[in-house]
N, C-alpha and C positions, 0 to 999 in steps of 0.2 A: 239571745242576739248573738249573730255570726261575726266574729271579729274579722277585720280586713285581713286580705292576705299579707303574709309576712315577706319582706323584700328580701331578694336574693342573698344580699349580703349578710344580713341577719339570719337566715336559714343556715348558710355555711359555717357562720360563727358558732351558733347553737350546736351544729353537729360536729364541729371540731372539738368543742368542748365535752360533749357527750362521750366522744372517742376517748378523749384523754381520761376522763374520770372512769371510764369504763376500763382502761388498761391499769389504772391504779387499784381497781378492785382486787386483782391479782398481784399487785406489787410488780408490775410487768414493765416499769421504766427499764430495768436493765435488760430484760429480755427484748424489748423493743429496740432497744438501741444497739444490739446485737444482731439484729435482722434488717435487711433491707429489701425493698421491692420498687419495681419500677413505677409503681401507682402509689407510692407513699413518699411524699415529698419531705416528710419530718424525719426520716431516718438517714443518717450520714451515707454518704456515697463511699465511704471507706470501710464500711463495717462488713462483717461476714455476712455470706449467703445464707438465709434461713434453712436451705436443704441440708446445713451441716448441723442443726440443731434437732435434737429428737423430740419427738411427740412426747409431752411431759408425765403420760400415764404408763409409761412402758415398764411395768413391774413385771418381774419373771413369773413364767406361769408353772414352774415345776415344784412340786411339793418338796418341803424340807422341814420336818417337825424338830430339827435339832438345831434351829438356828441360833447362834450365840448371841448374846444381849449386848456384847462390847466388853472391853475390859473394865473392870472396876464396878460393873452394874450387877444388881442381883440377877439370877437367872429368869429368863423370861416364862420359863413352864414350872417354877417351883411355887411353894407358898408365899414366898416373899417377892414382891415385883418392885420395879421402879416406879410403877403408878399407884402404889401404897401413898406415896408422896403426891399431896394435892398440888405441889408446886409444877409437877409434870403434866398437869392438865389445864387447859385453855379455858374449859368451861366444865364446871359440876354444880349439881344444884345444891350442894350442901356448902359451897364457897360464896363470898360476895367479891364484888368489884373484879370479876373475871372478865374475860374477853366477850362474854355474852351479855353482861351488865353495861349496855350502851344505851344511848337515846336512839330509838328508832322511830322517832315523830317522822311523819310522811306528808308531803304536801301532792295532793291527787290532782294533775293538770288534766282539765278535758279538753276536748277539740276544740270548744269554742273560746277557750282562754280562762273560763272560770276554774278557779281552785278551791280545794277544801282541805283544810289540815286534819290529818288523821293520827291521833295519839295512840301509843302502843303501851299496853301493861300486859306482862306474862301471865300465862294461866295459872291460877291459884293451886290447882289440883289437876294437872293434865293425866289423862288414862294411860299415856304411852310415853316411853323413852325415846330419844334419838341419840344415835351415836354417830359422830361426823368426823370424817378424815379428810383435811384440806389438801388443796392441790398444791404444785410447785411453786412457792412464793419465796423461798429463802435465798438470801443474796450472800451468804456465807460461802467460804471457798470448799470445794469438794474434798473427799468424796461424800461426807455426810455432814448435815447441819447439826448443831447441838440441841439440847431441850429448852433452851431459855428462852421465854417468851419474848418475841420482838414485835416491834410494829407491822412488820408484813404479816405476821399471823394475826395480829388483833384486827387488822383491816380486812382480811379476808373472811373471819369469822362475822364481823359486824354486817358485811355486805352479802355473805352465802348462807349463813347458818343460825346467828342469833335470832330472827325473826320466828324461826321454828318454835321458839320457848311460847308462842300463841297457841301451840298444840301439844307440846311435849315437854318432859324434863331433858335439859340438854348437857350431852357430854361430849368433849372434843378433846383428845389426848395431844400434847405436844409429842411429834416423832421425830427422829433422825432421818428426815427425808434427804433425797438425792436433790440438791439444790439446784437453782439455774444453772450454774457455772458447770455443775456435773453431768449435764445430759449431753453425753457424746453421741457419735454417729450411731443409729442403730438402738440407743437407749439402753445398751447394755456394756457400754465400753468401760474397760478395767480402769475406775479413775481411783484406784488405790493402789499404793507400791508397797504396803506392808504384807509381809510373806505371810502367807496362811490366814489372812484376815478375810472374812466373809465378803462377798461382792457388796457394793453399796446399796443395791435395791434389797438383798437379804437383810442387812442391818435395819433398814427403813421397815421392810415387812415385819421383821422380828419385833419391833416396837409396836406396830399395830395389833399384832396378834397378843402381845404381852398385855397390852391396855384392854383389849377386848375380853381376855380371860380373866383380868382382876376386875373388871366391870361386872362378869359374870358371877364371880366368886362373891363379891362383897356388896354391890349395889343393885344388881338386877332383881333378886327376890322374886323370879317368876313372871316380870312384867313384860308385856308386849313390847317390842323394839323396832325402831325404823333405822336402817342403816343409809348414810347419806355420804357421798363422796364425789368429789370433781376432778377429772384428769389423773394425776398421780395417786390421789387418795381413792379415787373411783378402782384404779388398778389394782391396789392393795386390798380394797373390799372385795373385789371380784375374786382374787385368791383366797381370801378368808372365807367366803361363802363355799367356794369349791373345797377347801380342805376342812372346816371346822361346821359347816352348817348344812350344807346340801344333802348330805348323807345321814345326817343326825335327827332323827325324826322328834326328839325332845326339844332340842334348840330350835329346829325349823319350826315348831309349832307355836314358837314365840315371836316368829318373824312376821312384822305386820307388811313390811315392803322394804325393797332395796332400791335407792334412788342412786344410781350409778351413772353420772352424768359427765359427758364428755371424755369418755373412755369405752373403748369396744367390748361388747358383752357378746360373745358368739352365739349365733343363734342356731336352733335345733337343726342337726345334720353337721355342724361344724365341730371339729375338735375343740373341747374345752367348754363346750354347751352344758349348762345346768340340767341336771337330770330331773330334779324335784321343785325348781324354783322358776316358773314359767313367766314370759313376759304378761304385764299388767293389759287386761283388755277391756275393763270396766273399773269404774271408782269405786265400788264397793269390794272388787276382790281384794284377798289378802294373800300373804305369802308370794308375793310375785316382785318382779324387777321391773323398774322404769330405767331406760337407758336412750340417750340419743347424742348426736353430735349436730351441731347447728350450722348451717349454712345460708346465706342470703339468697333468695330466688335469682338474683342478677348474677350470682357467682357460685354454680355448684362446684362440687369437688373436683379439682383437676385431677390429672392421672397420678400426679405425684402428692398427691392430698395426704395430710398426716392422720386424717379421722375418716370414719365412716366405712371402714374395713379391717378384717383381721389384722394383727401385725405380721402373721406369717404371709399374708397377701391371698390365702385360698378360703374359701367359703364366704359366709355372710355373718353379719352382725344385726342385732335386733334394732329397731326402732320404735318407740312409743311414745306418742304425742301427749304430753301431760294435760294439752287442752282439749283432746278428744282421744281417748284410749280406745274407743270402738272403731277408731278410722276417720279419715276426712279431716278436714279443716276445723281449727278453732281458734279463738281469740286469746292472746297470750296477756298475762297479768303481771306487767314489767315494773321492777323496782330498780333505781340506780341511784348513786350518790347525789344528794341535793346538789352538790357545787356544778353538776352536769347541766343545771337549768338556770340561766340567769334571773335573778329577781327571787328564787325559792330561797327561804333562809332556814328552813328545816333540814336534818340530816340526810333525808331521804327524798327522793320525787317518785311518784307511781305514774304511769303511763298504762290504763287498764283498756286493752283492745287497740292500741296504736299498730301491733305487729298481729298476723295471722299466721299460723303454722300447720303445716301437715308433713307427714312422713312420707317420702319419696325415694325412689330408687333407680338404678341403671343397671348395665350389666356387671358392675362391679363394686358399687357403693349404695349404702343405705344410710339417709340422713333427715333431720328436721330441716325442711325447707322454710324458712321465713320470709314473710312478704310483709312490707312495710305499707300500712294502709292509708299513708297520709296523702291528702289531696290539698289543693290551694284552699287557703283560707283556715287550715288546721294549724292551730297555735302550738302543736308539739312539735318535736323535732322532725324534720323530713328525711332524716335517714338514720338506719340502725346503726349504733356505735359498736365497738369492739373488734373492728378490722385490724389484722396486722398485715397478713399477705393471703393469696387465695388458697394456699395450703392449709392455713390455719382455720379458715372460715370465720365464724363468729365464736371460736373458742373461748375466748376471753369473757364473753357474757352468757354462756351457755345456761348458767343457773339465774343470773339477772332477769333475762327475757321472760323466764317462766317461773319465777320465784313465787308469785301469789297462787299460780295454778298447782305447784308442788306442795305448798301448805295446805291448801283446799282439800288435795287427794289425801294427805295423811289424816286431816280432819274427819274426812268421809270414812277411810278406811278404819280409824280408830273406833268410829261409831258401829262399824259393821262387825266388828270382833264379838 
């Protein structure tokens, strides 16, 4: 039976709730309050312009294998590592009650208003590992966050990564990221005043590299592995691939795929492009990369967009549609916090096929164009959540929009090895 059309007031309320919950996915309340837009009536009129906030994936692109790990820490490239301590991991398969051990029960909401509760049980013996680096979420003061697990990190793991336990063993290090308040103009502003100290992004990348090397030494055992990162996390993993994987055939042979979401991955012919890790063009292809930046079909990247082009402004970035790797449009399988849907009591809510996506481009940008398929009578939200400003596009919900597709892709790739 088709549900009667939802009145405009209720549609607006549902959309606002979805946007609020989506912002919380990235612990972005502070960031949202620091950005204002003529179209965002919830932002304070006295806050700073969003153009003064750097894109959160702006990690350095120059190689430096001697990055110091910080005063008082074990060296990042020696036999002893800070990541020998389980306390410095958000998720590990040999720990309990970590950030991945959360209730992922979901309510599937269909267009006709019918619902179905979907329990979640992690795979008992997954065939691959997943190594995740989270986006910019820390609300600590700059230049770098600490390695103490906080609510922000737990929240983003629950929303972006924990569900991958359906297909893989989960590894997620805490790292001393550049926090929200440390993102200066251009993303590489000197946010430290300590003479001789490494730049903040070098500290962050040094931790990611250290955790990766510790994982290879003590946990990997030759197993296939998927790299997953969003925003700042994708930037650090992009550099890790360039320096540690792309030209190492032994390690590269273990790479199932790299899901580098919401961060620019240079396309072939653009400086910084991978040599041996191509874009994924089919679900059973392995050793490849998936990357995209999402924008609503009604609001493509503006000239001052933070995403969809290389940080240098020269060349192109890849766009791979996780719902249709071979090209064209595909339906997205989306997961949001359950609080975004009135009446849902499970921690998460799922909308399968509410949004359709396809890669598109213009003379400067390459992006994943998301189209809301809502029509009158559809009981699901009538707008895609996750908007801040046109420059940000749908960055806050890059992963949420296609989470089901990404997990299905890893499942297919694991079976194809």
